[in-house]
C-alpha positions, -999 to 999 in steps of 0.1 A, spaced: -177 135 -66 -183 172 -60 -156 196 -49 -173 200 -15 -174 162 -9 -137 159 -20 -127 187 4 -146 170 32 -130 136 25 -96 153 25 -104 170 58 -116 138 75 -84 120 64 -63 148 77 -81 146 111 -76 109 113 -39 113 105 -35 141 131 -52 121 158 -32 90 149 1 109 154 -11 128 185 -33 100 200 -57 127 213 -62 165 209 -85 193 217 -110 206 191 -90 239 189 -58 219 181 -76 199 155 -91 230 139 -57 247 137 -41 215 123 -66 211 94 -74 247 88 -112 244 95 -137 262 117 -147 249 151 -183 241 140 -169 223 109 -145 202 130 -173 193 155 -195 180 126 -164 161 112 -158 145 146 -194 133 147 -190 117 113 -157 100 123 -172 88 156 -201 72 137 -176 55 114 -158 41 145 -125 60 136 -124 82 167 -139 87 202 -150 122 211 -139 134 245 -148 165 266 -135 193 244 -116 171 220 -112 136 205 -89 106 204 -82 79 179 -102 48 184 -82 17 195 -98 -4 168 -88 22 141 -51 22 150 -41 -3 124 -61 13 97 -48 48 105 -12 36 106 -15 20 72 -33 50 58 -6 74 69 21 53 51 -1 49 21 -3 87 15 35 90 14 47 94 -23 11 87 -33 14 99 -69 43 76 -75 26 46 -58 -5 51 -79 15 53 -112 34 22 -103 2 4 -94 -13 13 -127 17 -1 -146 16 -33 -125 -21 -37 -132 -14 -37 -170 5 -70 -165 -26 -88 -153 -45 -112 -176 -78 -131 -171 -76 -163 -151 -42 -155 -135 -34 -166 -100 -19 -134 -84 -4 -128 -50 -6 -92 -36 19 -85 -8 11 -62 21 29 -31 8 11 2 4 23 4 -33 9 -31 -39 -24 -18 -24 -27 5 -54 -28 -26 -77 -58 -38 -57 -75 -4 -60 -70 -6 -98 -85 -41 -99 -115 -28 -80 -119 1 -106 -115 -23 -136 -122 -59 -125 -111 -89 -144 -116 -126 -137 -85 -135 -115 -77 -153 -83 -61 -130 -58 -42 -143 -27 -29 -119 -1 -16 -116 34 -29 -80 37 -61 -71 54 -64 -38 35 -60 -55 1 -87 -81 10 -110 -53 21 -106 -34 -11 -114 -65 -32 -144 -76 -12 -176 -83 -31 -162 -79 -67 -177 -101 -93 -151 -125 -110 -124 -117 -84 -118 -146 -60 -99 -135 -29 -81 -157 -5 -66 -142 27 -37 -161 44 -40 -169 81 -13 -161 107 0 -136 132 -12 -100 127 15 -74 122 -3 -42 129 22 -18 112 11 -28 78 -22 -47 86 -7 -80 74 -6 -116 86 26 -137 87 43 -164 107 44 -202 105 8 -206 97 10 -183 67 42 -199 55 26 -234 57 -3 -222 35 21 -211 8 36 -246 6 4 -257 -11 0 -228 -35 15 -216 -68 11 -182 -83 15 -169 -119 24 -134 -106 36 -119 -73 36 -82 -67 60 -76 -38 66 -44 -19 98 -32 -3 103 -14 29 138 -3 17 163 -11 -10 199 -11 3 230 1 -15 238 -36 -19 208 -40 -43 188 -60 -18 153 -53 -5 148 -52 33 121 -52 59 119 -45 97 103 -78 105 120 -112 105 88 -131 99 79 -108 70 113 -114 54 109 -152 56 73 -150 43 84 -128 14 111 -153 5 86 -181 3 62 -159 -18 90 -155 -43 98 -193 -43 61 -201 -50 56 -176 -79 64 -180 -116 71 -143 -119 79 -117 -92 76 -80 -97 89 -57 -70 70 -24 -67 91 4 -50 91 41 -55 124 60 -57 123 71 -21 128 35 -9 163 33 -25 196 39 -7 182 28 27 185 -3 47 163 -20 73 172 -50 95 162 -81 76 172 -88 40 145 -102 17 159 -106 -18 185 -93 -42 172 -73 -72 187 -95 -100 178 -114 -131 151 -134 -113 130 -103 -107 112 -75 -124 110 -40 -109 86 -11 -114 97 22 -100 92 59 -108 113 81 -131 129 100 -102 152 71 -95 188 81 -103 208 71 -133 233 55 -110 207 32 -95 193 23 -129 228 14 -141 234 -7 -110 201 -26 -115 209 -32 -152 243 -47 -142 226 -70 -118 202 -82 -145 170 -68 -129 144 -60 -155 135 -24 -146 106 -3 -158 102 34 -148 69 52 -148 66 89 -157 48 108 -130 41 138 -153 25 115 -179 5 97 -152 -8 129 -136 -17 143 -171 -36 111 -179 -55 113 -145 -64 149 -152 -77 140 -186 -97 112 -171 -112 136 -145 -121 160 -173 -138 133 -193 
């Protein structure tokens, strides 16, 4: 990808994020927000409208209703993106041919799907995440099954009684599970009761569960408890997690791996140079 194409992609993403947060804005406001000229922004808005991401209005633009879910997920995906990518790469290394794998609806877990797309291997992937299913569409040797159920727009996932009943008939070699937060009590939490219940059933139907959570998730608590980080689980996080937390996890028996962001970024730069 050329530098100009990369800059344009970054600018289009910034415009989508800005319009998602503001709902609508004038061309002048958008140009100021992304640091681009008015003619450039007008061309970008034409591109985004063609893609169905926005609707142009008189003197401005607004986010398309159909793009709301995607935009919300994309905004969260970009948070702590370097850590999420490094964690996703470490998780991908655990995959083996012919495995049955469940990919949860977390933005860090999505990075595992992106790695599978870059380096496919013959596995069966089950997911309750629309974004994961989309990333893995039309890849040779990767069989994808999407659970049915109620759509939760915040993370483009499906859950509820129908999704839970499907899990009763399935068994997975590996589950990669995200976490909205990890409380001081050493438990993972989510904001949705149905998601907590579905996550619990995912764990019960998997031979091995690996929680993927960057350091920013720790020390916070949401409403619904999912699971305790103990000897039943593995955890992959980044190396900015405090020594106090690492000690707490070790005492609980949770098998914890930390990834080095410096080493990951150096490897990515080497790959780009190659």
